[in-house]
N, C-alpha and C positions, 0 to 999 in steps of 0.2 A: 653114715659111718663108712669109712674106707674099708674095703675088704682086705683079707690077708694077701700080702704081696710077696711072691717068691723072687728074691733079688739074686742076681748073678752078675759076673763080670760082663757077660754079653749084653744083659739088659742095661747095665750102666753105660756101656758104649753106645747103645742105640738111643737111650734117653739123652745122653750128652749132646747128641747131634740135633735134638729137637726142642729141648726146653728153652724158655726165655730166662733171662737173668743169668746167675752164675752157672757155668757149664761144668758138669761132672767130668772128671778125668776118666779116660776109658778104662784103665785098670790101675788102681792105686798100687804103688810100688810095694806097700806092705802086704797086699794080698798075695803077691807072688812068693813071699817069704814065710807065710804061715803054713803049718801042718794042715792037711785037708780037714781034719776033724775040728780044728780051731776055727778055720774059716767058715765051715758049715755052721758051727754054733753061733758065730757072729751074725750070719744070715738069719738064723732062727730067732735070735734076740730081736732083730729088726722086724721080722715077720710077726712075732707075737706082739710087739709094740704097735705096729700098724693095725693089728686086728682089734685093738681096744679104743681106737680113736672115737670119741663121742661118748664113751662109757661114763655114766653119772653116778653120783652118790644117791643112796637111799636113806635120807636123813642126815643130820650133821656128822660129817666125817665117816658116814657109813658106806665106805667104798664097796665095790662088788665083792661078794663073799668069796669068789674064786681066788682072789688075791691072797686071802688068808689060808685057804685050804691046802696050798702047796707046802706050808711050813708051819709046824705046830707052835713055833715061838712068835709068830706074827700076832699082833693084837688088833682088835677092832672094837669100837671105832677109835681111830687116831688120825693125826695128820699123816697123810698116806703117800706122799711123793716117793719116799724110800721104799715103802711097801710095794708100790707099782714096779720100781726097778728090780727089787728082789724077785717079784713074781716072774718077770720076763727072763731074767737071768736063770732062775730056777727051772722054768719050763723049757728053756733052750738047752739045759744041761751043763751050765757053768759049774765046774767041780768045786771051786772054793769061792765063797761069798762072805760079805760082812755078816756076822751073827746078828740075829734079830733079838737077842737077849744079852745083856752085859754079863761078862764073866764075873765070878765071885770076887768081890772086892774092887771091881772096876767102877769108874764113874757111871752114873745113869745115862749119860749121853753116849757112852761107848756101845752103841747098838745101831743096827741098820735102819731103825725108825727115824733116827736123827740124820739129816742130810749131810752134815759136815763130818760125821763119823766115817762116811765113805772116803773122805779125803785122808783121815788118819789111818784107816785100814789100808788104803792104797799105798801110802807112804811106808807102812810097816811091812808090806808084802811085795814091794818092788813093782807095784802096778800104777803108781801115781805119775801123771804127766802134767807139769805146770802149764798154764795157759800160754805163757810166752813162748814155749817151745813149738806150739802149733802142731803137735804130734797127736793126732786124733784119728780114730777109725770108727766105722760102723759098729754098733754094739757097745761102745764105751759108755760109761756113765759120765755125765757132766755135772759138776758140783758148783753151786753158787754159794759163796760165803766161805768162811774158814773155821776150822775146828778151834775151840769147842762151841762156837756160837750156835744157838738154836734158831736164830733168825737166818734161815738158809733154805735151800731148795736143791733137788737133784732130779735129773731126767735122763733120757736115753738118746744118744746120737744115732740118727737113722740114715742120714745122707751127708756126704762130705764133698766139698769142692776143693781140689788141691791146686797148687801152683804148678809151673811147668816141670818141676822136679818130681812131681807125684808123691812128695813126702810131707811138705809143709802145707797145712790146711789154710784156706783163706775164708771159707764160709761153711756153716753147718745148718742142717735142719734137725729138729729134735721132736720126740714125742714125750710128753710129760704128764704125770698124774697130779691130781689135786690142784689144778689151775681152774679157778672159777667153778670148783666142785665137780670137775670132770677131767677126762683125758683129752689133751689137745695136741695138735700137730702144728709146729711153728713155721713161720716163713723163713726164707734164707736170712741168716744173720752173719755179719762179719765176726770173725774170732775176736778181734780187738774190741768189739762192742757188745760182746755176749753178756747178757744180764737177765735177771728174773725180776726186774723192777728197779726203781731208783735206789741206789745205795747197795744193791745186791748183785755185784759183779761176779761173773764166773771166775773161779780160782784155778780150775784145771779139770782133768779127766782121769777116770779110773778104768783101766783095762781089765777085761775078764780073764786075761791070761798074763 
């Protein structure tokens, strides 16, 4: 398992000079525009996500109990990719998140257990960033599929490679739960090719702010 990693602009600059493959931009332009608390929370989301790589189920969809303990509305056992994202965002201190229980009278899919509800919630709260815009940052949730489909998936963006403008992403790496019954760390993937399997293309990203 990869240990918890404290990420900073200085670390990204150093890594960018050493890694093979896509090279991280030294300091993303967006990082310079965030309030310090927001940038700290993004780093914490990434930190918590990295800390879980390799975490496995204990029985069918019996994800680690700690993912439920942070939120009384989280169910267990369930398909848990959205539960994992909710856990990381909650632990990092994201102030507003998709509810893990549908509001009275709302469709059953309108809750954070369903991956594509993250898209609907992001659109309703000004947090949604369509894939084609290539506007993505560390700590964003990546959604595969479109609301209201339940054939979907959601994960956490932990590393981003930007073009020369520092604003438009070219590649990302993610940490995602409920992949082969565990939490996994992806290889570098092109934004244009981002998918969670055949026929399940990424639709966009949800910002925590």
